[in-house]
N, C-alpha and C positions, 0 to 999 in steps of 0.2 A: 629512297634510302636515307637521304639527309634529314628529311622531315621524321623519319622513324627514330634516328639516332637522337635527334634533338628532343623528341617526345620521351625516349628512354632516359636521357640524361635528366631532364626536368623531373620525371617521376621518382628517379633513384635518389637524385640529389634532395628532392623534397623529403623523401623517407628518412634519410640520415640527418638531415637538419632537424626534423621532428624528434628523432631519437636523441639528438644531441642537446635540445632544449627541454627535454623531459625533466631534468632536475628542477627547473622552475615551477613545472606543473605539480610535482610530488611535494615541493616545499610548501605549496598552498594547502596541503592536507597534513601539515605537521601536527595539527591538534587532534588527529585521529590516529590510533595505533596502527603500526605496520601490519600486524596480523589482520585487522579489519580491512585495511586498505587492499591487502593481498586477496582476501575472501571476496571483496567487492569487485576487484579487478577480474577475478575468475568468472563470477557470476554474470557480470555485465559484457565481458569478452565472449561468453558463451551465447548470450542473446544477440549480440552484434554479428558474431560469425554465422549464427543461424540465418539471419538476414542475407548475409553475403552468399552462403552456399545454396540456400533454397531460392534466393532471388536472382542471382548472377550466374551461378554455376550448378544448377540443379541436375543437368544431364550428367556432369562429370560426378556429382555427388552420388547419383544412383550406381554408376560404375564402381565407385570406390566402396560403397556400402556393400555391394555384391562381392567384391573382392575380400573385404573384412569377414564376411560370412563364410567365404570358402577357405581363407587362410587365417585361423585364429591366433596365430603367432604374431600377426600384424597388430592385434588388439594389445598384446602384451608390450610390444614395442611402443604403441601409443600411450599405454600407461606409464612406461618408463619415460617417455618424452615429457609428459605432463608433469611427473614428479620433479624431474630434472629442471625444467623451465620454471616451475613454481619456486624452487630453491633460488634460482637466478633472479626471479622478480623480487622475491622477498629480501634478499641481500641487497639488491639495488635500492628498493624503497626504504630499508633500514638505514643504508649508508646516508641517503639524502637527509633522513630525519635526524641524523646524528652528525651531521656536518662533515661527511667524508666524500664529498663529490669528487675531489682530486683521486681518490682511490678507485672510484668507478671509471674515471678516465684511464688511469694506469691499467686496469683490468682489461678493458677493450682495446688497448694498445698491445698488451701481452697476448690476447687471444689468438691472433693469426699465427704466432710463433708457437704457441701451445699446440695449435692444430698440427704443425709440422711434427712435433714430438709425438702426438697421437697417431699421426700417419706411419712413423717409423714402427711404433710399439704395436699397433693393431693391424695395419695393413702391409707391414713390412717394406715400406717404401724406402728407397735409397736416396739419401741427401747428397746434394753436391756441396763441395768445399765451402762456397759463400753461405749456403744455408746452414751448415754446421757452424760456421763462424758466427753467424747472426744469432743463433740459439745461445751459443756460449756467451756472446757479449750481453745479451738479455739477461742471462742467468747471473752474470757478474753484477749487473746493474741492480738486480733484485737483492742479491746477497749483500752488496755494499749499503743499500737502503736499510735492510734488516739490521745490519751491524750498527750503523749509525743512529737509527731510530730506537733500537733495542728490541724490536718485535717484527714478526713477519707481516707483511701487508695482507692480512687475511681477506678482506673485502675484495682486494684486487685479484687474489688467487682463486677465491670462491667463484667470482664472476667469470675469469678466464676459464677455469676448469669446467665449470657447469655449462657454459655456453659451448665449449669445445665438445663435451660429451654429448650435449643435445644435437649438435651437428652430426656427430657420429650415428646416433639413433636415427636421425632424420634421413641420412643416406640410405639406410636399410628399409625405410618405408616405401612402399609402392604406390601410395595414394597421392593426390594432389596436395600442395601446400595448404590450400583453403580448407579442405576436408580435415587435414591433419590437425590444424590449429583449432578447428571447431571441436573435434573430438577430445583434443587435450584439455580443452576448457570444460566440455560436458562431463568428462570423466571425473574431474575434480569438483564440479558444482555441487554434488550432494555433500561432500565434506565442508565446503564453504558455507553451504546453508546450515549444516549442523553446527558449525562454529558460531555463526552469527545469530543463531536461535537458541542454542543450548548452553553454549559456554560464555559468550559475551554478546548480548543482544543490544548493547547500548548504541551501536552504529545505526540501527534502524530509527533511533529517535530523531536523527538528523532530517529524516524525510518528512516529519510532521512539524519540526520547529525550525529548521535552517535550510531554506531553499538553496542558497549558495553552495553550502557543502554537499547538499543532495545532488546538484547538477555536476559538481566536481567528481562525486563518486560514480554517477551514471556514465559520465564521459570516460571513466577508466577503461570501459570497453572499447571506446574509440581510439584511445592511445595504443591499443593492440591491433585492431582491425585495419584502420586507416593506412599506418605505415606498412603493414604486411601487404595490402593490396597494391600500394605504390611500389614497394620493393619487387613484388612478383612481376608487375609489368615492366619495371626497369630491367630486371634480370633477364626477361625475354628479349628485350631490344638492344641491349648493350653488350659488348665483348667482355669476357670475364676479366681481363687485365684492367680495364677502365672501372669495372665494377669493384674489383679488389682495391684499387687506389681510393675511390670514393668512400669506402668503410672507415677511412680515418678522419672523415669529417666529423662524425659524432663524438668521439673521444676528445678531438681538438676543441669542439665548441664546449664540451663539459669541463675541459681544463681551463678555458678562458673564464667560463662562469665561475669556476671554483676560486680562481685567483681574484678576478675583478668584481664579481657579484656577491659571492658567499664570503669573501674575505679570508680564505684558507692561506696558511703559510706555505710559500714556495721557496723553502731555503736550499742549502747546499745539498743535503741528502736527496731531496726531490729532484734538483737539477741534474745530479749525477745519474740517478736512476732513470729519469725521462730521457736524459742525453744518450744513455746506453740503448735504451729501447728505440729511440729514433734512429741511432746508427744502425741497429740491428735490422730495423724495418727497411731502411734505404738499401742495405745489402741483400736483404730478402727479396725486395721488389725488383732490384737491378738483375738478380739471379733469375727471376721469373721472365723478366723481359728478355734476357739473353737466350733462355731456353726456348721461348716463343719465336724469336727470330730465327734460331737454328733449325726449327721445325718447318719454317715457311719455304 
């Protein structure tokens, strides 16, 4: 049991560390347009996930494929998931290219709290007083940041909302995460190929003139598949409360990179906003811990 928990901790932590360090990776591709990077990520993710599902999870894939044939509504959900996650990917890539790494960190700090709001709106979940307070404090932080900076942190909001909606759609899917991710990429691959051949085919020139950029573009698929595999194994082996705590590793790494590597400003407005978010997350986490203890 101890060995299983240690293995789960290592795989889940590795996943979140990789996600946290992704700004460094996308920054290496700043000379490529975000649209082309997104298209390449979709294409190579589809290839990588094909290797995963056919090589490691083929039996499960056959079951999932049969389910998709019997329940066509699942295909519609997959299409919705693929569109939503592509919006999330593009926003993240665009933010790195435009020196807004801190906004990506804020977005993924906000996401768990936005999920709470979605739970109330879509699933009629009842919030405890601490959770209501945590959402209120986070909202105040965002409002103060908007007032002091003069504009809504759109990147943060798009990332939080898109990933939250993506989670809602994924909850309704009856197939395995590996099959889901594979189909999400496959459904968008024709559009990605159309864009990179008919609209802007300059990205393919790197494959004959620049091996370094070519390898980075091909590895875009690994940035999706490797963390996914690590996360899936970690989620199976760890309790949800520990997994929920580990999710803050990624935005914390991104925040540190934004300040100390990318040199983004962390002034009073940002301090207030992040301070409110952190207080809200502490209240939210303590509320979950208390609920868990009462159930035991």
